[in-house]
C-alpha positions as semicolon CSV with decimal commas, in nm:
position;residue;x (nm);y (nm);z (nm)
1;M;15,926;15,529;23,508
2;A;16,221;15,423;23,318
3;D;16,494;15,532;23,109
4;L;16,625;15,430;22,802
5;P;16,885;15,185;22,820
6;K;17,260;15,345;22,869
7;A;17,378;15,138;22,565
8;F;17,178;15,349;22,386
9;F;17,317;15,641;22,386
10;V;17,664;15,529;22,145
11;H;17,746;15,903;22,055
12;R;17,835;16,221;22,271
13;V;17,757;16,610;22,242
14;T;17,938;16,830;22,372
15;V;17,709;17,136;22,545
16;K;17,768;17,488;22,619
17;T;17,431;17,561;22,879
18;A;17,299;17,969;22,734
19;L;17,253;18,151;23,038
20;G;17,169;18,486;22,917
21;H;17,316;18,768;22,818
22;D;17,560;19,070;22,958
23;F;17,717;19,418;22,795
24;S;17,955;19,176;22,647
25;G;17,760;18,936;22,456
26;E;17,601;18,546;22,487
27;L;17,684;18,370;22,806
28;F;17,768;18,051;22,844
29;S;17,837;17,713;23,101
30;E;18,154;17,577;23,050
31;E;18,185;17,281;22,832
32;R;18,024;16,961;22,901
33;E;18,002;16,624;22,775
34;V;17,699;16,446;22,753
35;P;17,592;16,027;22,606
36;A;17,327;16,064;22,379
37;F;17,251;15,941;22,051
38;V;17,274;16,163;21,745
39;S;17,034;16,121;21,416
40;A;17,127;16,353;21,124
41;T;16,798;16,435;20,969
42;N;16,781;16,789;20,842
43;R;16,417;17,008;20,829
44;L;16,275;17,288;20,830
45;I;16,168;17,463;21,134
46;R;15,911;17,783;21,085
47;S;15,823;18,053;21,406
48;T;15,657;18,337;21,439
49;N;15,732;18,649;21,626
50;Y;15,647;18,998;21,615
51;A;15,905;19,075;21,245
52;G;15,772;18,747;21,112
53;T;15,824;18,416;21,042
54;D;16,179;18,285;21,139
55;Q;16,243;17,967;20,886
56;V;16,609;17,762;20,988
57;V;16,704;17,415;20,917
58;A;16,742;17,182;21,192
59;T;17,042;16,946;21,089
60;A;17,011;16,686;21,398
61;T;16,737;16,513;21,703
62;I;16,952;16,367;22,008
63;R;16,819;16,181;22,202
64;T;16,930;16,159;22,617
65;S;16,843;16,075;22,988
66;L;16,624;16,301;23,148
67;E;16,931;16,374;23,429
68;Y;17,099;16,653;23,171
69;A;16,774;16,837;23,083
70;D;16,976;17,090;23,250
71;A;17,291;17,085;23,041
72;F;17,000;17,193;22,715
73;A;16,891;17,513;22,749
74;P;16,679;17,672;22,453
75;D;17,035;17,786;22,240
76;S;17,313;17,649;22,386
77;E;17,551;17,521;22,149
78;V;17,590;17,175;22,053
79;T;17,871;16,984;21,920
80;L;17,780;16,702;21,713
81;P;18,041;16,388;21,722
82;D;18,100;16,470;21,365
83;G;18,285;16,822;21,422
84;R;17,919;16,978;21,330
85;S;17,762;17,286;21,568
86;G;17,426;17,421;21,613
87;R;17,191;17,619;21,879
88;V;16,916;17,384;22,053
89;L;16,584;17,493;21,870
90;E;16,408;17,254;22,054
91;I;16,371;17,103;22,367
92;A;16,133;16,760;22,453
93;H;16,150;16,627;22,816
94;N;15,902;16,289;22,711
95;T;15,761;16,111;22,992
96;D;15,614;15,787;23,031
97;G;15,319;15,921;23,172
98;A;15,313;15,611;23,517
99;F;15,270;15,365;23,180
100;G;15,628;15,192;23,207
101;A;15,762;15,338;22,818
102;W;16,131;15,445;22,843
103;Q;16,141;15,837;22,940
104;H;16,419;16,022;22,771
105;L;16,531;16,423;22,669
106;K;16,468;16,496;22,288
107;V;16,624;16,798;22,183
108;V;16,672;16,936;21,831
109;V;16,957;17,077;21,627
């Protein structure tokens, strides 16, 4: 099991983990800085829900170590290195399956 080399994480993102809702609205954790590699890519994401189909434009893909997986929950707020912010739309835990490939967390914002 090999993680991506730490030198690969040339950026820093700030994450406020989504914790749910209460009577006053959404709940988030305190801000946490996470080392990452950020790729600015615009793409259209579609999802089907009970009300029809939603379309959202994703603006960045973040790759970081699996040790930061607990910081990224669906709908968490992420601030990118350039100051733009968005919500977590997709999370993928990329593991090596015992083949020795690099493992990492991929987050789409």
